[in-house]
Residue, then its C-alpha position, 0 to 999 in steps of 0.5 A: x788490432x791489425x798492427x798487434x796481430x802483425x807484431x805477434x806474428x813477427x815474434x812467433x816467426x822469430x821464435x820458430x826460427x830460433x827453435x829451428x837453429x836450436x834443433x840444427x845445432x843440437x843435431x850437429x853436436x849430438x855425436x860429439x856428446x856421445x863421443x865424450x861420454x864414451x871417452x869419459x867412461x873409465x876402463x879397467x884392464x882385467x888379467x885373466x888366468x892362462x887356462x881359464x879365459x875371463x870371457x865366457x863367450x857362451x853367455x854373450x847375448x843373441x841380441x848383443x855383442x857384449x859379454x859378461x865377466x865370469x869367474x871360477x872357483x877352480x882357479x889357483x894362484x899359479x894359473x894366472x902366471x906363466x913359467x916365469x911368474x908373469x901374467x900373459x893373457x889380457x882380457x878385453x877392457x871393461x867398462x865400470x858397471x855404472x856406465x850405461x853405454x857399453x862399446x862394442x870393443x869392451x866388456x860389461x861386468x855384472x851389476x849389483x842393485x846399487x850399480x843400477x840405482x846410481x846408473x839411473x841417477x847419473x844418466x838423468x843428468x849427463x850432457x847427452x840427456x840434456x841435449x835430448x831435453x833441448x831437442x824434444x822441447x825445440x821440436x815441440x816448440x817448432x811445430x807447436x805440439x803437445x804440451x801446448x804452452x804457447x810459442x813465446x820464450x816463456x812457453x819454450x822454458x816450460x816445454x824444456x822443463x816438461x821434457x826434462x821431467x819426462x825423460x828423467x822420470x822415465x830413466x830413473x824409473x827404468x834403471x834405478x827402480x824397475x831394473x833391480x826389481x825385475x832383474x834386468x840389464x838396461x845397459x845399451x850394448x853397442x853392436x859396432x862397425x863389424x856388423x852390417x849397417x841395416x842390422x845395426x839400425x834394426x838392433x838399435x831401433x828395437x832396444x826400447x822394446x827388446x831387453x834382457x835379464x841379468x843372466x843374458x836372456x832376451x825378454x821384452x823390455x819390461x823395465x823400460x816399457x813400464x817406466x815409459x808408461x808411468x812417466x807418461x801418466x805423470x805428465x797429467x800433473x804438469x802438462x796443460x789441461x788440454x794435454x791430459x786426456x787418455x789419448x794425449x798420454x798414449x801419444x806421449x808414450x808413443x813419442x817417448x818410445x820413438x825418442x828412445x829409439x833415436x837415442x839408441x841410434x845415436x849411441x850406435x852410430x855416433x862414434x862412426x860419425x866422429x871417425x868419419x869426420x876424423x875427430x876421434x881421439x887417438x887411442 
């Protein structure tokens, strides 16, 4: 019996060591995933009329540096050209409306309901999302916390599946379902290195609870909060029975908010880490 316990203890120690290495690896490559996500975002260069700037700075959000593109019915074909008939005033580059992360040096165009639906589905399977699943499952496995599937390799696989189900359902509920219904813009607008470090950290950390409407008005992040509550409630259908009480659901809700804040911090500072390591691509 003592020998069996010794073998089980050794296996558990090996699994915990594996989990530690997994978390360390994910933490090291997370900024690179962010950089890849930014690099892959298509860029559309807009040409604005000379007399009518394409950016309406007055609509920039107080909690975000991003501005949205606006148009005016008073423009004429001749307004966009100089005396030689050439366009001369380029606007800031924009990201496509289905991209979740809006870098500080780019502009976010308005979104249609279709854009939000596609964005939510797309974001549920990005490399950055997958890294989040592994990090969450690895940490849970390391400290043997909820969901308590055990400490062997099969348990880690179950934790990974649960983490993917929780994160994917939360993102789809928030971006694809509730954002169109509540007319919210759930994209992350990067504050950027032009602001103080502490301001950027506070800004990123509060995005899970502070949101905005499609018109740019700051409001509680109803879409994300409701989606987080719904996805946390759904865990009672696939978590072990010992982790399905009301208190456990509340803990899942709180940890989901914390994980979202961590993801926002990575979105905000991931590019800076890449630049500091001199690994950013040449523009």
